[in-house]
C-alpha positions as CSV (number, residue, x, y, z in Angstrom):
1,M,-20.8,17.9,-8.0
2,S,-22.9,18.8,-4.7
3,P,-22.7,21.7,-2.8
4,V,-22.1,19.3,-0.3
5,L,-19.3,17.5,-1.7
6,H,-18.0,20.8,-2.8
7,A,-17.8,22.7,0.4
8,A,-16.1,20.0,2.2
9,L,-13.7,19.8,-0.3
10,Q,-13.0,23.5,0.1
11,R,-12.8,22.8,4.1
12,F,-10.0,20.5,2.8
13,K,-7.2,22.3,1.1
14,R,-8.3,25.0,3.7
15,N,-6.3,22.5,6.2
16,R,-2.7,23.2,5.4
17,L,-1.1,20.7,7.0
18,G,-3.5,17.9,5.8
19,F,-3.6,19.2,2.7
20,F,0.1,19.6,2.4
21,C,1.0,15.9,4.0
22,T,-1.2,14.6,1.0
23,I,0.6,16.0,-1.6
24,I,3.8,14.4,-0.1
25,F,2.0,11.3,1.0
26,L,0.5,11.4,-3.5
27,I,4.4,12.2,-4.6
28,I,5.9,9.2,-1.9
29,F,3.3,7.0,-3.7
30,V,4.0,8.2,-7.5
31,L,7.7,7.7,-7.3
32,S,7.0,4.3,-5.9
33,L,4.5,2.5,-8.2
34,G,7.8,3.7,-10.7
35,A,10.4,2.1,-8.5
36,E,11.7,0.1,-11.2
37,W,12.9,3.6,-13.1
38,I,13.7,4.6,-10.4
39,A,16.2,1.8,-8.7
40,N,17.4,-1.0,-10.9
41,D,20.1,-3.1,-12.2
42,K,18.9,-2.7,-15.9
43,P,19.5,0.5,-17.8
44,L,16.3,2.0,-18.9
45,V,17.0,2.4,-22.2
46,V,19.7,1.0,-24.4
47,R,21.3,2.2,-28.3
48,Y,23.0,-0.4,-30.1
49,Q,23.5,-0.7,-34.1
50,Q,21.3,2.8,-34.5
51,Q,18.5,0.3,-33.0
52,Y,16.5,1.0,-28.9
53,Y,16.1,-1.6,-26.2
54,F,14.0,-1.2,-23.4
55,P,15.7,-3.1,-20.8
56,V,13.4,-2.5,-18.1
57,L,10.4,-3.2,-19.9
58,Q,11.8,-6.6,-21.9
59,Q,14.5,-9.5,-21.5
60,Y,17.3,-10.0,-23.9
61,P,19.8,-12.2,-24.3
62,E,23.4,-11.6,-24.7
63,T,23.4,-12.3,-28.1
64,Q,21.4,-9.6,-29.0
65,F,24.5,-7.3,-28.0
66,G,27.2,-9.8,-29.7
67,G,27.8,-11.4,-26.6
68,V,28.2,-15.7,-26.5
69,F,25.4,-16.3,-24.1
70,E,21.6,-17.2,-24.7
71,T,20.6,-15.9,-21.5
72,E,19.7,-12.7,-20.3
73,A,22.5,-10.2,-20.6
74,D,24.1,-8.5,-17.3
75,Y,24.4,-5.3,-18.0
76,K,26.6,-4.5,-15.4
77,D,29.0,-7.0,-17.2
78,P,32.1,-5.0,-17.8
79,V,32.3,-7.5,-21.2
80,V,28.8,-6.3,-22.2
81,Q,28.6,-2.8,-21.4
82,Q,32.3,-3.1,-23.4
83,L,29.9,-4.1,-26.2
84,I,27.0,-2.2,-25.6
85,T,29.4,1.0,-25.6
86,A,31.3,0.4,-28.7
87,Q,27.7,0.7,-31.2
88,G,26.3,2.6,-28.9
89,W,25.4,4.0,-24.8
90,M,23.0,2.9,-22.2
91,L,20.6,5.4,-19.8
92,W,20.6,3.8,-16.3
93,P,18.2,5.2,-13.9
94,V,19.6,7.2,-10.7
95,I,19.8,4.3,-8.6
96,R,22.0,1.0,-10.5
97,Y,20.3,-1.7,-8.1
98,S,17.4,-3.3,-8.0
99,Y,15.4,-4.8,-4.9
100,Q,16.9,-8.3,-4.7
101,S,20.6,-7.4,-6.7
102,P,23.4,-7.2,-4.2
103,N,26.2,-4.8,-4.4
104,L,29.0,-7.6,-5.3
105,A,32.0,-4.6,-5.3
106,L,32.0,-4.2,-1.8
107,D,35.0,-4.2,-0.2
108,G,34.1,-4.1,3.6
109,A,31.3,-6.8,5.4
110,V,28.2,-6.4,5.1
111,P,26.0,-4.7,6.3
112,S,28.1,-1.9,5.0
113,A,27.2,2.1,5.8
114,P,25.9,4.9,4.0
115,S,28.9,5.2,1.0
116,R,28.1,7.4,-2.4
117,E,27.1,4.1,-4.2
118,N,24.4,3.0,-1.9
119,W,22.8,6.3,-0.3
120,L,21.6,4.4,2.7
121,G,24.1,1.7,3.3
122,T,23.2,-2.0,2.2
123,D,21.3,-5.1,4.7
124,D,23.4,-8.0,5.7
125,Q,22.7,-9.3,2.3
126,G,24.7,-6.7,0.7
127,R,21.5,-5.2,-1.1
128,D,20.6,-1.2,-1.7
129,V,18.3,-0.4,1.2
130,L,17.2,2.5,-0.2
131,T,15.9,0.4,-3.0
132,R,14.9,-1.7,-0.4
133,I,12.0,0.6,1.0
134,L,11.2,2.3,-2.8
135,Y,10.1,-1.4,-3.6
136,G,8.6,-2.0,-0.1
137,L,6.9,0.8,0.2
138,R,4.9,0.4,-3.1
139,V,4.0,-3.5,-2.1
140,S,2.6,-1.8,1.3
141,L,0.8,0.8,0.4
142,L,-0.7,-1.5,-3.1
143,F,-1.3,-4.3,-0.6
144,S,-2.7,-1.9,2.4
145,L,-4.6,0.2,-0.9
146,A,-6.5,-3.1,-2.3
147,L,-7.2,-4.6,1.8
148,T,-8.3,-1.3,2.6
149,L,-11.1,-0.7,-0.3
150,S,-12.4,-4.3,0.0
151,A,-12.6,-4.4,3.3
152,A,-14.7,-0.8,2.7
153,S,-16.4,-2.3,0.3
154,L,-18.0,-5.3,2.4
155,G,-18.1,-3.6,4.9
156,V,-20.8,-0.8,3.6
157,L,-22.5,-3.3,2.1
158,V,-23.4,-5.3,5.5
159,G,-23.5,-2.2,7.3
160,A,-26.2,-0.2,4.9
161,I,-28.4,-4.4,5.3
162,Q,-28.4,-4.0,9.0
163,G,-28.9,-0.4,8.8
164,Y,-31.8,-0.5,6.4
165,F,-33.8,-4.0,7.2
166,G,-33.4,-3.6,10.8
167,G,-35.2,-6.1,12.8
168,W,-33.7,-9.6,13.4
169,V,-31.5,-9.0,10.5
170,D,-30.4,-6.0,12.1
171,L,-30.2,-8.4,15.1
172,L,-28.6,-11.6,14.0
173,G,-25.5,-8.8,12.3
174,Q,-24.9,-7.4,15.4
175,R,-24.1,-10.4,17.8
176,I,-21.9,-11.4,14.7
177,L,-20.1,-8.6,14.8
178,E,-20.0,-9.4,18.5
179,V,-18.6,-12.6,18.0
180,W,-16.1,-11.0,15.1
181,G,-14.5,-8.2,17.3
182,G,-13.8,-10.6,20.7
183,L,-11.1,-12.4,18.2
184,P,-7.3,-11.3,18.9
185,S,-7.4,-10.8,15.0
186,L,-3.7,-10.4,14.6
187,F,-2.9,-13.9,16.5
188,V,-5.9,-15.7,14.5
189,V,-3.9,-14.5,11.2
190,M,-0.3,-15.6,12.3
191,I,-1.8,-19.1,13.2
192,V,-3.6,-19.5,10.1
193,V,-0.7,-17.8,7.8
194,S,1.1,-20.2,9.7
195,M,-0.1,-23.3,8.3
196,F,0.1,-22.2,4.5
197,S,3.4,-21.1,2.6
198,P,3.9,-18.0,2.2
199,N,1.5,-16.3,-0.2
200,I,0.1,-12.7,-0.6
201,Y,-3.4,-14.2,-1.8
202,W,-3.6,-16.2,1.0
203,L,-2.4,-13.2,3.8
204,F,-4.7,-11.0,1.8
205,L,-7.7,-12.9,2.1
206,I,-6.8,-13.6,5.8
207,M,-6.4,-10.3,6.4
208,L,-9.8,-9.3,4.8
209,F,-11.3,-11.9,6.7
210,F,-10.5,-10.2,9.9
211,G,-10.5,-6.4,8.3
212,W,-14.5,-5.9,7.3
213,P,-16.2,-5.0,9.6
214,A,-13.9,-1.5,10.5
215,L,-16.9,0.3,8.6
216,V,-20.0,-1.8,9.7
217,G,-21.2,0.2,12.7
218,L,-20.8,4.0,11.5
219,V,-22.7,2.9,8.2
220,R,-25.3,1.0,10.2
221,A,-25.6,3.9,12.3
222,E,-26.4,6.1,9.5
223,F,-29.1,3.8,7.5
224,L,-30.9,3.8,10.9
225,K,-30.9,7.5,11.1
226,S,-31.7,8.1,6.9
227,R,-34.9,5.5,7.4
228,Q,-36.5,7.5,8.9
229,L,-36.3,10.7,7.1
230,D,-39.3,12.0,5.2
231,Y,-38.3,11.5,2.1
232,V,-37.3,7.7,2.2
233,K,-40.8,6.9,3.4
234,A,-42.2,9.1,0.9
235,A,-40.2,7.0,-1.8
236,Q,-40.7,3.8,-0.1
237,L,-45.0,4.9,-0.2
238,L,-43.3,5.3,-4.0
239,G,-42.9,1.6,-4.5
240,V,-38.6,2.6,-5.1
241,G,-37.5,-1.2,-4.3
242,H,-35.4,-2.1,-1.1
243,W,-31.7,-2.5,-3.3
244,R,-32.9,1.1,-5.3
245,M,-33.6,2.7,-2.2
246,I,-30.1,1.7,-0.3
247,W,-27.7,2.5,-3.6
248,R,-28.9,5.3,-4.9
249,H,-31.1,7.3,-2.1
250,I,-29.3,6.7,1.3
251,L,-25.8,5.1,0.3
252,P,-24.7,8.5,-1.0
253,N,-25.1,10.6,2.0
254,A,-24.1,7.6,4.4
255,L,-20.6,7.4,2.6
256,T,-19.9,10.8,3.4
257,S,-18.7,9.9,7.1
258,S,-17.7,7.2,5.9
259,L,-14.7,8.0,3.5
260,S,-12.8,9.7,6.4
261,Q,-12.3,6.5,7.7
262,I,-10.3,5.4,4.8
263,P,-6.8,6.9,5.7
264,L,-6.6,5.6,9.0
265,M,-8.0,1.9,7.7
266,L,-4.8,2.5,5.2
267,T,-2.7,3.6,8.3
268,A,-3.5,0.7,10.5
269,N,-3.5,-1.9,7.0
270,V,0.3,-1.0,6.3
271,T,0.9,-1.2,10.6
272,A,-0.3,-4.5,10.6
273,L,1.4,-6.0,7.3
274,T,4.3,-4.6,8.6
275,A,4.2,-6.3,12.1
276,L,3.4,-9.7,10.4
277,D,6.4,-9.3,7.8
278,Y,8.7,-8.3,10.7
279,L,7.1,-11.5,12.8
280,G,7.9,-13.4,9.9
281,Y,4.4,-14.1,9.1
282,G,4.2,-11.3,6.3
283,L,5.0,-11.5,2.6
284,P,7.3,-14.0,1.0
285,P,10.9,-13.9,2.0
286,D,11.9,-12.7,-1.8
287,A,9.8,-9.8,-1.4
288,A,11.0,-6.4,-0.4
289,S,9.7,-5.2,2.9
290,L,9.9,-2.3,5.4
291,G,9.2,-5.3,7.9
292,E,11.8,-7.6,6.7
293,L,13.9,-4.6,7.1
294,L,13.0,-3.8,10.7
295,L,13.8,-7.3,11.1
296,Q,17.3,-7.2,10.0
297,A,17.8,-4.1,12.0
298,K,17.2,-5.8,14.9
299,N,19.4,-8.6,14.2
300,N,22.6,-6.2,13.3
301,L,21.9,-3.7,16.3
302,D,26.0,-2.5,15.2
303,A,24.5,-0.9,12.2
304,P,22.6,1.5,13.2
305,W,21.3,3.1,9.6
306,L,19.3,0.4,8.8
307,A,17.4,1.0,11.9
308,I,17.2,4.7,11.0
309,A,16.1,4.1,8.0
310,S,13.3,1.8,7.8
311,F,12.0,3.8,11.3
312,V,12.2,7.2,9.3
313,S,10.5,5.7,6.2
314,L,7.2,4.1,8.1
315,A,7.2,7.0,10.7
316,L,6.9,9.2,7.8
317,V,4.4,7.3,5.5
318,L,1.9,6.4,8.8
319,S,2.1,10.6,10.2
320,L,1.4,11.7,6.5
321,L,-1.4,9.0,6.7
322,I,-2.8,10.4,9.8
323,Y,-2.8,13.8,9.1
324,M,-4.4,13.1,6.0
325,G,-7.2,11.2,7.6
326,E,-7.4,13.8,10.0
327,A,-8.0,16.3,7.2
328,I,-10.7,13.9,5.7
329,R,-12.9,14.0,8.8
330,D,-12.7,17.3,9.5
331,A,-13.9,17.9,6.5
332,F,-16.6,15.7,5.8
333,D,-17.8,16.7,10.1
334,P,-21.2,17.8,9.4
335,R,-21.4,19.9,11.8
336,R,-19.1,21.7,10.4
337,Q,-21.5,22.1,7.6
């Protein structure tokens, strides 16, 4: 580890608020990755006739447990439960609902208020709100993280080429960025997405199409400054090629200032995806989504738990990302080195 990076990590750890928010965010992210093991309508482990089964990982027909149907076993069916417990046992997750499974045992109308069975209540289809939030956070964070890394990689590449070569390459690139920056990206994304059937891959490509310029200006400025330094000119006189100069000598120094923007880009992408889901232009309707939960809260004003749960979960994640981004930005600030 280089001395500069080591010093930046030490400064990051000394920022107690940013470091604490990073730990909390990582815990939430890890929990969302294991959503199937926390909230599911299938047991984690089934022991039947001295054999172990894992319904979370594999589908088993009801005949596997002595039933009569060849279809997948419904582990909440009292008949299936009786067949299994007669010759074994089942280990259930903490929450016995998946993001699409409704609570069929509700006595009243939906959305239903929080209860011992549904800790944050149910939505207008009887689905558990806490489960929807857990699965929705995973989808939002993974989608936004992949989009952020892809956009950052593309932006770093374009900024490096502009800043290193300069001249007409830089001039042409700046004119393209000016046109790109003048486009109302959210409205264009909504128009383009509405032309296709809801698909997560189309949505990813369209949002990447408008998200890559975020780091171009910062990387370009670092390369314009670094290309005038003595060690770069000396390497050029020694015959070092352009691409080797970019990737091995200048880019590692330029990335130091770019890392601080990653959490802020991630925050913007989570917000954009939530807004698109709220407006109905985001993920497919059957996907768990924070934006879809916000839309349900607007349509069911007599169920305030929907608005409170969605707002608190979204505000918490975004606040953690913002404080984490500020801590990383301060840690890599060259004025503090």
